[in-house]
PDB file of the backbone (N, CA, C, O) and the ligand in Angstrom, with CONECT records:
HET     ZN  A 101       1
ATOM      1  N   MET A   1      87.357 106.453 142.617  1.00  0.00           N
ATOM      2  CA  MET A   1      87.937 105.848 141.409  1.00  0.00           C
ATOM      3  C   MET A   1      86.812 105.318 140.511  1.00  0.00           C
ATOM      4  O   MET A   1      85.811 104.780 140.985  1.00  0.00           O
ATOM      5  N   THR A   2      87.006 105.485 139.245  1.00  0.00           N
ATOM      6  CA  THR A   2      86.044 104.941 138.296  1.00  0.00           C
ATOM      7  C   THR A   2      86.794 104.110 137.259  1.00  0.00           C
ATOM      8  O   THR A   2      88.012 104.203 137.108  1.00  0.00           O
ATOM      9  N   ASP A   3      86.033 103.314 136.571  1.00  0.00           N
ATOM     10  CA  ASP A   3      86.608 102.524 135.497  1.00  0.00           C
ATOM     11  C   ASP A   3      86.228 103.089 134.127  1.00  0.00           C
ATOM     12  O   ASP A   3      86.283 102.395 133.111  1.00  0.00           O
ATOM     13  N   ILE A   4      85.845 104.355 134.128  1.00  0.00           N
ATOM     14  CA  ILE A   4      85.486 104.959 132.853  1.00  0.00           C
ATOM     15  C   ILE A   4      86.742 105.059 131.982  1.00  0.00           C
ATOM     16  O   ILE A   4      87.735 105.669 132.379  1.00  0.00           O
ATOM     17  N   PRO A   5      86.689 104.463 130.809  1.00  0.00           N
ATOM     18  CA  PRO A   5      87.900 104.499 129.979  1.00  0.00           C
ATOM     19  C   PRO A   5      88.130 105.884 129.392  1.00  0.00           C
ATOM     20  O   PRO A   5      87.223 106.715 129.348  1.00  0.00           O
ATOM     21  N   ASP A   6      89.318 106.110 128.956  1.00  0.00           N
ATOM     22  CA  ASP A   6      89.675 107.356 128.295  1.00  0.00           C
ATOM     23  C   ASP A   6      89.210 107.272 126.840  1.00  0.00           C
ATOM     24  O   ASP A   6      89.711 106.465 126.057  1.00  0.00           O
ATOM     25  N   PHE A   7      88.261 108.106 126.505  1.00  0.00           N
ATOM     26  CA  PHE A   7      87.696 108.035 125.159  1.00  0.00           C
ATOM     27  C   PHE A   7      88.499 108.823 124.132  1.00  0.00           C
ATOM     28  O   PHE A   7      88.166 108.842 122.947  1.00  0.00           O
ATOM     29  N   HIS A   8      89.539 109.460 124.591  1.00  0.00           N
ATOM     30  CA  HIS A   8      90.324 110.232 123.630  1.00  0.00           C
ATOM     31  C   HIS A   8      91.108 109.315 122.700  1.00  0.00           C
ATOM     32  O   HIS A   8      91.678 108.308 123.121  1.00  0.00           O
ATOM     33  N   GLY A   9      91.121 109.689 121.430  1.00  0.00           N
ATOM     34  CA  GLY A   9      91.983 109.007 120.480  1.00  0.00           C
ATOM     35  C   GLY A   9      93.348 109.666 120.494  1.00  0.00           C
ATOM     36  O   GLY A   9      93.624 110.542 121.313  1.00  0.00           O
ATOM     37  N   PRO A  10      94.196 109.233 119.577  1.00  0.00           N
ATOM     38  CA  PRO A  10      95.544 109.820 119.541  1.00  0.00           C
ATOM     39  C   PRO A  10      95.511 111.302 119.166  1.00  0.00           C
ATOM     40  O   PRO A  10      94.730 111.734 118.318  1.00  0.00           O
ATOM     41  N   HIS A  11      96.366 112.047 119.812  1.00  0.00           N
ATOM     42  CA  HIS A  11      96.512 113.472 119.529  1.00  0.00           C
ATOM     43  C   HIS A  11      97.768 113.694 118.693  1.00  0.00           C
ATOM     44  O   HIS A  11      98.787 113.035 118.898  1.00  0.00           O
ATOM     45  N   VAL A  12      97.684 114.621 117.759  1.00  0.00           N
ATOM     46  CA  VAL A  12      98.883 114.914 116.966  1.00  0.00           C
ATOM     47  C   VAL A  12      99.849 115.750 117.793  1.00  0.00           C
ATOM     48  O   VAL A  12      99.436 116.622 118.558  1.00  0.00           O
ATOM     49  N   ASP A  13     101.126 115.477 117.635  1.00  0.00           N
ATOM     50  CA  ASP A  13     102.157 116.276 118.275  1.00  0.00           C
ATOM     51  C   ASP A  13     102.301 117.594 117.516  1.00  0.00           C
ATOM     52  O   ASP A  13     102.012 117.662 116.321  1.00  0.00           O
ATOM     53  N   PRO A  14     102.751 118.643 118.215  1.00  0.00           N
ATOM     54  CA  PRO A  14     103.021 119.895 117.494  1.00  0.00           C
ATOM     55  C   PRO A  14     104.104 119.681 116.444  1.00  0.00           C
ATOM     56  O   PRO A  14     104.983 118.838 116.621  1.00  0.00           O
ATOM     57  N   PRO A  15     104.046 120.444 115.346  1.00  0.00           N
ATOM     58  CA  PRO A  15     105.050 120.248 114.304  1.00  0.00           C
ATOM     59  C   PRO A  15     106.465 120.544 114.801  1.00  0.00           C
ATOM     60  O   PRO A  15     106.699 121.530 115.501  1.00  0.00           O
ATOM     61  N   LEU A  16     107.385 119.686 114.432  1.00  0.00           N
ATOM     62  CA  LEU A  16     108.788 119.846 114.810  1.00  0.00           C
ATOM     63  C   LEU A  16     109.452 120.858 113.886  1.00  0.00           C
ATOM     64  O   LEU A  16     108.994 121.069 112.763  1.00  0.00           O
ATOM     65  N   PRO A  17     110.534 121.487 114.355  1.00  0.00           N
ATOM     66  CA  PRO A  17     111.300 122.353 113.454  1.00  0.00           C
ATOM     67  C   PRO A  17     111.792 121.545 112.257  1.00  0.00           C
ATOM     68  O   PRO A  17     112.286 120.429 112.421  1.00  0.00           O
ATOM     69  N   GLY A  18     111.662 122.090 111.083  1.00  0.00           N
ATOM     70  CA  GLY A  18     112.131 121.406 109.885  1.00  0.00           C
ATOM     71  C   GLY A  18     111.241 120.259 109.435  1.00  0.00           C
ATOM     72  O   GLY A  18     111.677 119.393 108.675  1.00  0.00           O
ATOM     73  N   HIS A  19     109.996 120.247 109.899  1.00  0.00           N
ATOM     74  CA  HIS A  19     109.102 119.159 109.503  1.00  0.00           C
ATOM     75  C   HIS A  19     108.789 119.225 108.008  1.00  0.00           C
ATOM     76  O   HIS A  19     108.901 120.274 107.372  1.00  0.00           O
ATOM     77  N   ILE A  20     108.397 118.083 107.477  1.00  0.00           N
ATOM     78  CA  ILE A  20     108.027 117.987 106.064  1.00  0.00           C
ATOM     79  C   ILE A  20     106.740 118.777 105.834  1.00  0.00           C
ATOM     80  O   ILE A  20     105.754 118.610 106.552  1.00  0.00           O
ATOM     81  N   LYS A  21     106.771 119.630 104.830  1.00  0.00           N
ATOM     82  CA  LYS A  21     105.562 120.409 104.513  1.00  0.00           C
ATOM     83  C   LYS A  21     104.785 119.692 103.403  1.00  0.00           C
ATOM     84  O   LYS A  21     105.189 119.681 102.240  1.00  0.00           O
ATOM     85  N   LEU A  22     103.679 119.107 103.794  1.00  0.00           N
ATOM     86  CA  LEU A  22     102.852 118.384 102.832  1.00  0.00           C
ATOM     87  C   LEU A  22     102.053 119.371 101.985  1.00  0.00           C
ATOM     88  O   LEU A  22     101.750 120.484 102.415  1.00  0.00           O
ATOM     89  N   THR A  23     101.728 118.944 100.799  1.00  0.00           N
ATOM     90  CA  THR A  23     100.849 119.743  99.945  1.00  0.00           C
ATOM     91  C   THR A  23      99.428 119.222 100.101  1.00  0.00           C
ATOM     92  O   THR A  23      99.166 118.032  99.927  1.00  0.00           O
ATOM     93  N   TRP A  24      98.532 120.115 100.426  1.00  0.00           N
ATOM     94  CA  TRP A  24      97.133 119.744 100.689  1.00  0.00           C
ATOM     95  C   TRP A  24      96.257 120.251  99.556  1.00  0.00           C
ATOM     96  O   TRP A  24      96.309 121.420  99.175  1.00  0.00           O
ATOM     97  N   TYR A  25      95.458 119.347  99.034  1.00  0.00           N
ATOM     98  CA  TYR A  25      94.630 119.648  97.871  1.00  0.00           C
ATOM     99  C   TYR A  25      93.154 119.645  98.235  1.00  0.00           C
ATOM    100  O   TYR A  25      92.747 119.101  99.262  1.00  0.00           O
ATOM    101  N   GLU A  26      92.371 120.261  97.375  1.00  0.00           N
ATOM    102  CA  GLU A  26      90.911 120.129  97.469  1.00  0.00           C
ATOM    103  C   GLU A  26      90.575 118.641  97.317  1.00  0.00           C
ATOM    104  O   GLU A  26      91.219 117.952  96.526  1.00  0.00           O
ATOM    105  N   PRO A  27      89.592 118.136  98.050  1.00  0.00           N
ATOM    106  CA  PRO A  27      89.230 116.713  97.911  1.00  0.00           C
ATOM    107  C   PRO A  27      88.833 116.381  96.477  1.00  0.00           C
ATOM    108  O   PRO A  27      88.117 117.136  95.820  1.00  0.00           O
ATOM    109  N   THR A  28      89.317 115.230  96.010  1.00  0.00           N
ATOM    110  CA  THR A  28      89.022 114.839  94.638  1.00  0.00           C
ATOM    111  C   THR A  28      87.636 114.232  94.511  1.00  0.00           C
ATOM    112  O   THR A  28      86.964 114.409  93.495  1.00  0.00           O
ATOM    113  N   GLY A  29      87.208 113.512  95.552  1.00  0.00           N
ATOM    114  CA  GLY A  29      85.915 112.849  95.494  1.00  0.00           C
ATOM    115  C   GLY A  29      85.809 111.863  94.349  1.00  0.00           C
ATOM    116  O   GLY A  29      84.745 111.688  93.754  1.00  0.00           O
ATOM    117  N   ARG A  30      86.943 111.213  94.045  1.00  0.00           N
ATOM    118  CA  ARG A  30      86.949 110.381  92.839  1.00  0.00           C
ATOM    119  C   ARG A  30      86.330 109.004  93.051  1.00  0.00           C
ATOM    120  O   ARG A  30      86.004 108.325  92.078  1.00  0.00           O
ATOM    121  N   VAL A  31      86.162 108.583  94.285  1.00  0.00           N
ATOM    122  CA  VAL A  31      85.444 107.330  94.537  1.00  0.00           C
ATOM    123  C   VAL A  31      84.394 107.573  95.615  1.00  0.00           C
ATOM    124  O   VAL A  31      84.610 108.363  96.533  1.00  0.00           O
ATOM    125  N   PRO A  32      83.272 106.900  95.501  1.00  0.00           N
ATOM    126  CA  PRO A  32      82.209 107.137  96.484  1.00  0.00           C
ATOM    127  C   PRO A  32      82.506 106.550  97.860  1.00  0.00           C
ATOM    128  O   PRO A  32      82.056 107.080  98.876  1.00  0.00           O
ATOM    129  N   ARG A  33      83.271 105.445  97.892  1.00  0.00           N
ATOM    130  CA  ARG A  33      83.485 104.783  99.182  1.00  0.00           C
ATOM    131  C   ARG A  33      84.910 104.957  99.661  1.00  0.00           C
ATOM    132  O   ARG A  33      85.850 104.467  99.034  1.00  0.00           O
ATOM    133  N   VAL A  34      85.067 105.642 100.751  1.00  0.00           N
ATOM    134  CA  VAL A  34      86.367 105.827 101.367  1.00  0.00           C
ATOM    135  C   VAL A  34      86.321 105.192 102.746  1.00  0.00           C
ATOM    136  O   VAL A  34      85.410 105.456 103.530  1.00  0.00           O
ATOM    137  N   ARG A  35      87.302 104.356 103.036  1.00  0.00           N
ATOM    138  CA  ARG A  35      87.360 103.705 104.346  1.00  0.00           C
ATOM    139  C   ARG A  35      88.368 104.465 105.215  1.00  0.00           C
ATOM    140  O   ARG A  35      89.515 104.672 104.819  1.00  0.00           O
ATOM    141  N   VAL A  36      87.922 104.872 106.396  1.00  0.00           N
ATOM    142  CA  VAL A  36      88.821 105.540 107.326  1.00  0.00           C
ATOM    143  C   VAL A  36      89.520 104.463 108.147  1.00  0.00           C
ATOM    144  O   VAL A  36      88.882 103.766 108.937  1.00  0.00           O
ATOM    145  N   VAL A  37      90.824 104.329 107.961  1.00  0.00           N
ATOM    146  CA  VAL A  37      91.606 103.294 108.629  1.00  0.00           C
ATOM    147  C   VAL A  37      91.890 103.706 110.068  1.00  0.00           C
ATOM    148  O   VAL A  37      91.725 102.907 110.990  1.00  0.00           O
ATOM    149  N   SER A  38      92.311 104.932 110.260  1.00  0.00           N
ATOM    150  CA  SER A  38      92.476 105.455 111.616  1.00  0.00           C
ATOM    151  C   SER A  38      92.382 106.967 111.570  1.00  0.00           C
ATOM    152  O   SER A  38      92.541 107.591 110.521  1.00  0.00           O
ATOM    153  N   HIS A  39      92.123 107.532 112.720  1.00  0.00           N
ATOM    154  CA  HIS A  39      91.963 108.984 112.753  1.00  0.00           C
ATOM    155  C   HIS A  39      92.430 109.508 114.097  1.00  0.00           C
ATOM    156  O   HIS A  39      92.504 108.775 115.084  1.00  0.00           O
ATOM    157  N   THR A  40      92.740 110.783 114.110  1.00  0.00           N
ATOM    158  CA  THR A  40      93.199 111.404 115.347  1.00  0.00           C
ATOM    159  C   THR A  40      91.999 111.838 116.173  1.00  0.00           C
ATOM    160  O   THR A  40      90.860 111.817 115.708  1.00  0.00           O
ATOM    161  N   CYS A  41      92.282 112.230 117.405  1.00  0.00           N
ATOM    162  CA  CYS A  41      91.216 112.513 118.371  1.00  0.00           C
ATOM    163  C   CYS A  41      90.296 113.637 117.895  1.00  0.00           C
ATOM    164  O   CYS A  41      90.748 114.664 117.388  1.00  0.00           O
ATOM    165  N   GLU A  42      89.017 113.416 118.070  1.00  0.00           N
ATOM    166  CA  GLU A  42      88.017 114.375 117.602  1.00  0.00           C
ATOM    167  C   GLU A  42      87.806 115.529 118.576  1.00  0.00           C
ATOM    168  O   GLU A  42      86.972 116.398 118.325  1.00  0.00           O
ATOM    169  N   CYS A  43      88.534 115.553 119.663  1.00  0.00           N
ATOM    170  CA  CYS A  43      88.400 116.697 120.568  1.00  0.00           C
ATOM    171  C   CYS A  43      89.156 117.898 120.030  1.00  0.00           C
ATOM    172  O   CYS A  43      88.982 119.017 120.514  1.00  0.00           O
ATOM    173  N   ARG A  44      89.985 117.670 119.040  1.00  0.00           N
ATOM    174  CA  ARG A  44      90.767 118.779 118.495  1.00  0.00           C
ATOM    175  C   ARG A  44      90.042 119.418 117.329  1.00  0.00           C
ATOM    176  O   ARG A  44      89.230 118.798 116.642  1.00  0.00           O
ATOM    177  N   GLU A  45      90.371 120.682 117.138  1.00  0.00           N
ATOM    178  CA  GLU A  45      89.758 121.457 116.062  1.00  0.00           C
ATOM    179  C   GLU A  45      90.070 120.862 114.691  1.00  0.00           C
ATOM    180  O   GLU A  45      89.229 120.860 113.792  1.00  0.00           O
ATOM    181  N   THR A  46      91.280 120.364 114.551  1.00  0.00           N
ATOM    182  CA  THR A  46      91.700 119.766 113.286  1.00  0.00           C
ATOM    183  C   THR A  46      91.924 118.283 113.484  1.00  0.00           C
ATOM    184  O   THR A  46      92.661 117.879 114.383  1.00  0.00           O
ATOM    185  N   THR A  47      91.294 117.465 112.650  1.00  0.00           N
ATOM    186  CA  THR A  47      91.510 116.026 112.726  1.00  0.00           C
ATOM    187  C   THR A  47      92.153 115.537 111.439  1.00  0.00           C
ATOM    188  O   THR A  47      91.963 116.110 110.366  1.00  0.00           O
ATOM    189  N   TYR A  48      92.908 114.475 111.575  1.00  0.00           N
ATOM    190  CA  TYR A  48      93.555 113.839 110.435  1.00  0.00           C
ATOM    191  C   TYR A  48      93.053 112.407 110.347  1.00  0.00           C
ATOM    192  O   TYR A  48      92.924 111.717 111.358  1.00  0.00           O
ATOM    193  N   GLU A  49      92.773 111.971 109.127  1.00  0.00           N
ATOM    194  CA  GLU A  49      92.294 110.617 108.923  1.00  0.00           C
ATOM    195  C   GLU A  49      93.168 109.924 107.898  1.00  0.00           C
ATOM    196  O   GLU A  49      93.486 110.489 106.852  1.00  0.00           O
ATOM    197  N   LEU A  50      93.550 108.706 108.203  1.00  0.00           N
ATOM    198  CA  LEU A  50      94.199 107.848 107.224  1.00  0.00           C
ATOM    199  C   LEU A  50      93.099 107.115 106.470  1.00  0.00           C
ATOM    200  O   LEU A  50      92.318 106.373 107.065  1.00  0.00           O
ATOM    201  N   CYS A  51      93.040 107.322 105.167  1.00  0.00           N
ATOM    202  CA  CYS A  51      91.932 106.811 104.369  1.00  0.00           C
ATOM    203  C   CYS A  51      92.437 105.838 103.304  1.00  0.00           C
ATOM    204  O   CYS A  51      93.551 105.971 102.797  1.00  0.00           O
ATOM    205  N   ALA A  52      91.609 104.878 102.983  1.00  0.00           N
ATOM    206  CA  ALA A  52      91.913 103.938 101.915  1.00  0.00           C
ATOM    207  C   ALA A  52      90.705 103.854 100.996  1.00  0.00           C
ATOM    208  O   ALA A  52      89.558 103.846 101.443  1.00  0.00           O
ATOM    209  N   ALA A  53      90.992 103.793  99.701  1.00  0.00           N
ATOM    210  CA  ALA A  53      89.908 103.666  98.719  1.00  0.00           C
ATOM    211  C   ALA A  53      90.506 103.112  97.443  1.00  0.00           C
ATOM    212  O   ALA A  53      91.547 103.568  96.971  1.00  0.00           O
ATOM    213  N   ALA A  54      89.831 102.127  96.901  1.00  0.00           N
ATOM    214  CA  ALA A  54      90.237 101.554  95.614  1.00  0.00           C
ATOM    215  C   ALA A  54      91.712 101.141  95.614  1.00  0.00           C
ATOM    216  O   ALA A  54      92.415 101.320  94.620  1.00  0.00           O
ATOM    217  N   GLY A  55      92.171 100.586  96.745  1.00  0.00           N
ATOM    218  CA  GLY A  55      93.546 100.105  96.826  1.00  0.00           C
ATOM    219  C   GLY A  55      94.592 101.186  96.965  1.00  0.00           C
ATOM    220  O   GLY A  55      95.787 100.890  96.928  1.00  0.00           O
ATOM    221  N   ARG A  56      94.179 102.425  97.122  1.00  0.00           N
ATOM    222  CA  ARG A  56      95.090 103.543  97.305  1.00  0.00           C
ATOM    223  C   ARG A  56      94.883 104.126  98.688  1.00  0.00           C
ATOM    224  O   ARG A  56      93.899 103.827  99.365  1.00  0.00           O
ATOM    225  N   GLY A  57      95.825 104.963  99.096  1.00  0.00           N
ATOM    226  CA  GLY A  57      95.718 105.577 100.412  1.00  0.00           C
ATOM    227  C   GLY A  57      95.986 107.062 100.345  1.00  0.00           C
ATOM    228  O   GLY A  57      96.648 107.553  99.430  1.00  0.00           O
ATOM    229  N   PHE A  58      95.467 107.759 101.318  1.00  0.00           N
ATOM    230  CA  PHE A  58      95.743 109.193 101.441  1.00  0.00           C
ATOM    231  C   PHE A  58      95.396 109.649 102.845  1.00  0.00           C
ATOM    232  O   PHE A  58      94.776 108.909 103.609  1.00  0.00           O
ATOM    233  N   VAL A  59      95.787 110.846 103.181  1.00  0.00           N
ATOM    234  CA  VAL A  59      95.456 111.422 104.478  1.00  0.00           C
ATOM    235  C   VAL A  59      94.541 112.612 104.236  1.00  0.00           C
ATOM    236  O   VAL A  59      94.789 113.447 103.367  1.00  0.00           O
ATOM    237  N   ARG A  60      93.490 112.664 105.018  1.00  0.00           N
ATOM    238  CA  ARG A  60      92.515 113.751 104.911  1.00  0.00           C
ATOM    239  C   ARG A  60      92.596 114.611 106.166  1.00  0.00           C
ATOM    240  O   ARG A  60      92.686 114.095 107.280  1.00  0.00           O
ATOM    241  N   ARG A  61      92.564 115.888 105.979  1.00  0.00           N
ATOM    242  CA  ARG A  61      92.613 116.828 107.106  1.00  0.00           C
ATOM    243  C   ARG A  61      91.308 117.614 107.150  1.00  0.00           C
ATOM    244  O   ARG A  61      90.890 118.191 106.146  1.00  0.00           O
ATOM    245  N   THR A  62      90.677 117.634 108.294  1.00  0.00           N
ATOM    246  CA  THR A  62      89.419 118.361 108.449  1.00  0.00           C
ATOM    247  C   THR A  62      89.562 119.401 109.548  1.00  0.00           C
ATOM    248  O   THR A  62      89.853 119.075 110.699  1.00  0.00           O
ATOM    249  N   ASP A  63      89.357 120.641 109.181  1.00  0.00           N
ATOM    250  CA  ASP A  63      89.286 121.715 110.172  1.00  0.00           C
ATOM    251  C   ASP A  63      87.812 121.955 110.443  1.00  0.00           C
ATOM    252  O   ASP A  63      87.092 122.471 109.588  1.00  0.00           O
ATOM    253  N   ARG A  64      87.365 121.582 111.634  1.00  0.00           N
ATOM    254  CA  ARG A  64      85.931 121.593 111.912  1.00  0.00           C
ATOM    255  C   ARG A  64      85.419 122.987 112.217  1.00  0.00           C
ATOM    256  O   ARG A  64      84.213 123.231 112.163  1.00  0.00           O
ATOM    257  N   VAL A  65      86.314 123.899 112.535  1.00  0.00           N
ATOM    258  CA  VAL A  65      85.890 125.275 112.776  1.00  0.00           C
ATOM    259  C   VAL A  65      85.726 125.999 111.449  1.00  0.00           C
ATOM    260  O   VAL A  65      84.729 126.681 111.214  1.00  0.00           O
ATOM    261  N   GLU A  66      86.727 125.837 110.583  1.00  0.00           N
ATOM    262  CA  GLU A  66      86.667 126.480 109.263  1.00  0.00           C
ATOM    263  C   GLU A  66      85.806 125.674 108.281  1.00  0.00           C
ATOM    264  O   GLU A  66      85.491 126.149 107.189  1.00  0.00           O
ATOM    265  N   GLU A  67      85.433 124.460 108.677  1.00  0.00           N
ATOM    266  CA  GLU A  67      84.717 123.536 107.781  1.00  0.00           C
ATOM    267  C   GLU A  67      85.464 123.373 106.466  1.00  0.00           C
ATOM    268  O   GLU A  67      84.913 123.522 105.375  1.00  0.00           O
ATOM    269  N   ASN A  68      86.728 123.063 106.623  1.00  0.00           N
ATOM    270  CA  ASN A  68      87.648 123.023 105.508  1.00  0.00           C
ATOM    271  C   ASN A  68      88.246 121.618 105.447  1.00  0.00           C
ATOM    272  O   ASN A  68      88.825 121.145 106.425  1.00  0.00           O
ATOM    273  N   VAL A  69      88.107 120.953 104.299  1.00  0.00           N
ATOM    274  CA  VAL A  69      88.632 119.594 104.136  1.00  0.00           C
ATOM    275  C   VAL A  69      89.673 119.605 103.038  1.00  0.00           C
ATOM    276  O   VAL A  69      89.442 120.129 101.949  1.00  0.00           O
ATOM    277  N   ARG A  70      90.829 119.017 103.335  1.00  0.00           N
ATOM    278  CA  ARG A  70      91.899 118.922 102.358  1.00  0.00           C
ATOM    279  C   ARG A  70      92.480 117.511 102.423  1.00  0.00           C
ATOM    280  O   ARG A  70      92.334 116.820 103.431  1.00  0.00           O
ATOM    281  N   GLU A  71      93.133 117.091 101.353  1.00  0.00           N
ATOM    282  CA  GLU A  71      93.772 115.781 101.385  1.00  0.00           C
ATOM    283  C   GLU A  71      95.099 115.844 100.632  1.00  0.00           C
ATOM    284  O   GLU A  71      95.298 116.687  99.757  1.00  0.00           O
ATOM    285  N   ILE A  72      96.000 114.930 100.994  1.00  0.00           N
ATOM    286  CA  ILE A  72      97.275 114.847 100.275  1.00  0.00           C
ATOM    287  C   ILE A  72      97.042 114.089  98.971  1.00  0.00           C
ATOM    288  O   ILE A  72      95.995 113.471  98.777  1.00  0.00           O
ATOM    289  N   ALA A  73      98.015 114.146  98.095  1.00  0.00           N
ATOM    290  CA  ALA A  73      97.935 113.389  96.844  1.00  0.00           C
ATOM    291  C   ALA A  73      97.804 111.908  97.169  1.00  0.00           C
ATOM    292  O   ALA A  73      98.477 111.402  98.068  1.00  0.00           O
ATOM    293  N   TRP A  74      96.944 111.220  96.442  1.00  0.00           N
ATOM    294  CA  TRP A  74      96.748 109.795  96.680  1.00  0.00           C
ATOM    295  C   TRP A  74      98.035 109.044  96.359  1.00  0.00           C
ATOM    296  O   TRP A  74      98.769 109.393  95.434  1.00  0.00           O
ATOM    297  N   THR A  75      98.288 108.000  97.149  1.00  0.00           N
ATOM    298  CA  THR A  75      99.529 107.259  97.012  1.00  0.00           C
ATOM    299  C   THR A  75      99.243 105.808  97.399  1.00  0.00           C
ATOM    300  O   THR A  75      98.084 105.405  97.496  1.00  0.00           O
ATOM    301  N   SER A  76     100.299 105.029  97.620  1.00  0.00           N
ATOM    302  CA  SER A  76     100.064 103.668  98.113  1.00  0.00           C
ATOM    303  C   SER A  76      99.567 103.739  99.558  1.00  0.00           C
ATOM    304  O   SER A  76      99.795 104.729 100.252  1.00  0.00           O
ATOM    305  N   ILE A  77      98.898 102.697  99.995  1.00  0.00           N
ATOM    306  CA  ILE A  77      98.425 102.664 101.381  1.00  0.00           C
ATOM    307  C   ILE A  77      99.619 102.691 102.338  1.00  0.00           C
ATOM    308  O   ILE A  77      99.559 103.322 103.393  1.00  0.00           O
ATOM    309  N   ALA A  78     100.707 102.004 101.964  1.00  0.00           N
ATOM    310  CA  ALA A  78     101.903 101.974 102.819  1.00  0.00           C
ATOM    311  C   ALA A  78     102.479 103.375 103.000  1.00  0.00           C
ATOM    312  O   ALA A  78     102.833 103.771 104.111  1.00  0.00           O
ATOM    313  N   THR A  79     102.567 104.118 101.905  1.00  0.00           N
ATOM    314  CA  THR A  79     103.118 105.480 101.996  1.00  0.00           C
ATOM    315  C   THR A  79     102.183 106.386 102.780  1.00  0.00           C
ATOM    316  O   THR A  79     102.632 107.189 103.599  1.00  0.00           O
ATOM    317  N   ALA A  80     100.894 106.262 102.533  1.00  0.00           N
ATOM    318  CA  ALA A  80      99.930 107.090 103.262  1.00  0.00           C
ATOM    319  C   ALA A  80      99.989 106.794 104.760  1.00  0.00           C
ATOM    320  O   ALA A  80      99.865 107.702 105.581  1.00  0.00           O
ATOM    321  N   THR A  81     100.177 105.517 105.114  1.00  0.00           N
ATOM    322  CA  THR A  81     100.290 105.133 106.520  1.00  0.00           C
ATOM    323  C   THR A  81     101.520 105.770 107.154  1.00  0.00           C
ATOM    324  O   THR A  81     101.473 106.260 108.282  1.00  0.00           O
ATOM    325  N   ARG A  82     102.627 105.756 106.405  1.00  0.00           N
ATOM    326  CA  ARG A  82     103.866 106.365 106.906  1.00  0.00           C
ATOM    327  C   ARG A  82     103.675 107.870 107.111  1.00  0.00           C
ATOM    328  O   ARG A  82     104.087 108.419 108.133  1.00  0.00           O
ATOM    329  N   ILE A  83     103.056 108.524 106.145  1.00  0.00           N
ATOM    330  CA  ILE A  83     102.830 109.973 106.254  1.00  0.00           C
ATOM    331  C   ILE A  83     101.903 110.275 107.430  1.00  0.00           C
ATOM    332  O   ILE A  83     102.114 111.247 108.155  1.00  0.00           O
ATOM    333  N   PHE A  84     100.883 109.448 107.618  1.00  0.00           N
ATOM    334  CA  PHE A  84      99.957 109.651 108.742  1.00  0.00           C
ATOM    335  C   PHE A  84     100.728 109.616 110.065  1.00  0.00           C
ATOM    336  O   PHE A  84     100.480 110.430 110.955  1.00  0.00           O
ATOM    337  N   HIS A  85     101.657 108.675 110.185  1.00  0.00           N
ATOM    338  CA  HIS A  85     102.426 108.584 111.426  1.00  0.00           C
ATOM    339  C   HIS A  85     103.407 109.744 111.560  1.00  0.00           C
ATOM    340  O   HIS A  85     103.691 110.199 112.667  1.00  0.00           O
ATOM    341  N   GLN A  86     103.920 110.217 110.433  1.00  0.00           N
ATOM    342  CA  GLN A  86     104.779 111.404 110.491  1.00  0.00           C
ATOM    343  C   GLN A  86     103.986 112.622 110.961  1.00  0.00           C
ATOM    344  O   GLN A  86     104.506 113.454 111.704  1.00  0.00           O
ATOM    345  N   ILE A  87     102.738 112.725 110.531  1.00  0.00           N
ATOM    346  CA  ILE A  87     101.883 113.817 110.996  1.00  0.00           C
ATOM    347  C   ILE A  87     101.653 113.675 112.500  1.00  0.00           C
ATOM    348  O   ILE A  87     101.755 114.644 113.252  1.00  0.00           O
ATOM    349  N   MET A  88     101.339 112.445 112.924  1.00  0.00           N
ATOM    350  CA  MET A  88     101.089 112.191 114.353  1.00  0.00           C
ATOM    351  C   MET A  88     102.252 112.627 115.219  1.00  0.00           C
ATOM    352  O   MET A  88     102.059 113.141 116.321  1.00  0.00           O
ATOM    353  N   HIS A  89     103.472 112.419 114.714  1.00  0.00           N
ATOM    354  CA  HIS A  89     104.661 112.694 115.517  1.00  0.00           C
ATOM    355  C   HIS A  89     105.251 114.072 115.245  1.00  0.00           C
ATOM    356  O   HIS A  89     106.348 114.387 115.706  1.00  0.00           O
ATOM    357  N   GLY A  90     104.532 114.877 114.506  1.00  0.00           N
ATOM    358  CA  GLY A  90     104.991 116.236 114.254  1.00  0.00           C
ATOM    359  C   GLY A  90     106.099 116.324 113.212  1.00  0.00           C
ATOM    360  O   GLY A  90     106.733 117.368 113.058  1.00  0.00           O
ATOM    361  N   GLU A  91     106.329 115.222 112.495  1.00  0.00           N
ATOM    362  CA  GLU A  91     107.414 115.206 111.512  1.00  0.00           C
ATOM    363  C   GLU A  91     106.949 115.710 110.157  1.00  0.00           C
ATOM    364  O   GLU A  91     107.764 116.008 109.283  1.00  0.00           O
ATOM    365  N   ALA A  92     105.648 115.804 109.985  1.00  0.00           N
ATOM    366  CA  ALA A  92     105.102 116.320 108.726  1.00  0.00           C
ATOM    367  C   ALA A  92     103.798 117.042 109.051  1.00  0.00           C
ATOM    368  O   ALA A  92     103.127 116.736 110.037  1.00  0.00           O
ATOM    369  N   ARG A  93     103.460 117.997 108.209  1.00  0.00           N
ATOM    370  CA  ARG A  93     102.214 118.697 108.469  1.00  0.00           C
ATOM    371  C   ARG A  93     101.763 119.362 107.182  1.00  0.00           C
ATOM    372  O   ARG A  93     100.722 120.018 107.158  1.00  0.00           O
TER     373      ARG A  93
HETATM  374 ZN    ZN A 101      91.273 114.259 122.684  1.00  0.00          ZN2+
END
């Protein structure tokens, strides 16, 4: 037995039937400082990050194999947080 903790972060659930189809845009890069509030486990090919900047929120998706970064339309932090959790639970993608 070891006390090595589990370093995995949260994993996204597979998309559910009828899940919300989000629109993913090219990154705007409109502010230099983006704070990552939470993110999904980096062991997966695709990671999702809940981001906040300038009082707004959005979700960023990074495909590390394709080196492809996309983000949803910027919204309130509350809405972005809700969408992030919907992605986590397979309710949106
Ligand atoms: Zn993992």
